Structures are given as C-alpha cells and as structure tokens.
C-alpha positions as CSV (number, residue, x, y, z in Angstrom):
1,M,-0.1,0.0,-0.1
2,L,2.8,2.4,0.8
3,K,4.4,2.0,-2.6
4,E,1.0,2.8,-4.3
5,I,1.1,6.3,-2.7
6,G,4.9,6.6,-3.2
7,V,5.9,6.4,0.4
8,E,8.8,4.4,1.9
9,E,8.5,2.8,5.2
10,F,11.9,4.2,6.3
11,D,10.7,7.8,5.6
12,L,7.6,7.1,7.7
13,L,9.9,5.9,10.5
14,N,12.7,8.3,10.3
15,K,11.8,11.4,8.5
16,R,8.5,12.2,10.2
17,Y,10.0,12.5,13.8
18,D,13.1,14.2,14.9
19,Q,13.3,12.0,18.2
20,V,11.3,9.2,19.8
21,V,11.5,8.8,23.4
22,H,10.3,5.7,25.2
23,L,9.6,6.1,28.9
24,V,9.8,2.7,30.3
25,T,7.1,1.8,32.9
26,A,7.9,1.7,36.5
27,A,6.7,-2.1,36.4
28,D,10.0,-2.7,34.8
29,G,12.7,-1.9,37.3
30,A,10.9,0.3,39.9
31,E,8.0,-2.2,40.7
32,E,7.5,-0.9,44.3
33,Y,6.3,2.3,42.6
34,Y,3.9,0.6,40.3
35,T,0.5,0.6,41.7
36,L,-3.2,0.5,40.5
37,A,-4.2,2.6,43.5
38,N,-3.4,6.2,42.1
39,N,-4.3,5.8,38.5
40,Q,-7.9,4.9,37.6
41,T,-7.2,4.2,33.9
42,R,-4.3,1.8,34.7
43,K,-5.8,-1.8,34.6
44,E,-2.7,-3.9,34.1
45,N,-0.8,-5.8,36.9
46,V,2.9,-5.6,36.8
47,E,3.6,-8.6,34.5
48,A,1.0,-7.2,32.0
49,A,2.6,-3.8,32.1
50,R,6.1,-5.2,31.4
51,K,4.8,-7.3,28.5
52,M,3.1,-4.4,26.9
53,D,6.1,-2.2,27.3
54,D,8.4,-4.9,25.9
55,K,6.2,-4.9,22.6
56,T,6.5,-1.0,22.4
57,R,10.1,-1.2,22.8
58,K,10.6,-3.8,20.0
59,V,8.4,-1.5,17.8
60,L,10.2,1.7,18.5
61,F,13.7,0.1,18.0
62,F,13.3,0.6,14.3
63,F,13.5,4.3,14.5
64,Q,17.0,5.8,13.8
65,N,16.7,8.5,16.6
66,Y,15.3,6.3,19.4
67,L,16.0,6.9,23.1
68,T,14.9,4.8,26.0
69,L,14.5,6.4,29.5
70,F,14.6,3.7,32.3
71,S,13.7,4.2,35.7
72,T,15.1,2.3,38.8
73,S,14.0,1.8,42.3
74,H,16.2,4.5,43.3
75,Q,14.4,6.9,41.1
76,V,17.6,7.9,39.2
77,P,16.6,7.6,35.5
78,Y,19.2,6.5,33.1
79,L,19.4,6.5,29.3
80,T,20.3,3.9,26.6
81,F,21.2,4.9,23.1
82,P,20.9,2.4,20.2
83,K,24.3,1.5,18.4
C-alpha cells in the first residue's frame, strides 16, 4: 500500500519525527512504585505492563533517533542509546 502512494517505510519511521523517546514503565525496574491505586485508567498488573512495554520497545527500536529512558527503584533515570 505504501508503494502505491509513493511512500517508503523508512521515511515514515525516520523522516517524520526528529526524536522518539520511550519512557519505560515503572513496572520494569521500579516495581514498588507501580500501583493501580493512584491511576484509575491503569488496569494492568505488573507482569502485563512489562509485556506491553516490551512490545512497544520492540516496535520503537526501528527508529533511527530512538532513546529509552529507564527508571530504577532509586528513582534515578538512566538512558540507553541504540548503536
């Protein structure tokens, strides 16, 4: 379908956005801060939240300017850059 309209997948992934930032869920690394009590829209338990976040990470990995922001139990965020 993209070829029919003259668009390349690479262009959609890398020319549309200057930067893609992925904020990792607290359920992955700072579990003690992940709760259903303070967020009425959150329905996932820790395990389900991790699985959804992992799926998101796998999709976003294809962007050239992709940055992941992790959180730890010490609330000190750290960054990873793709190689």
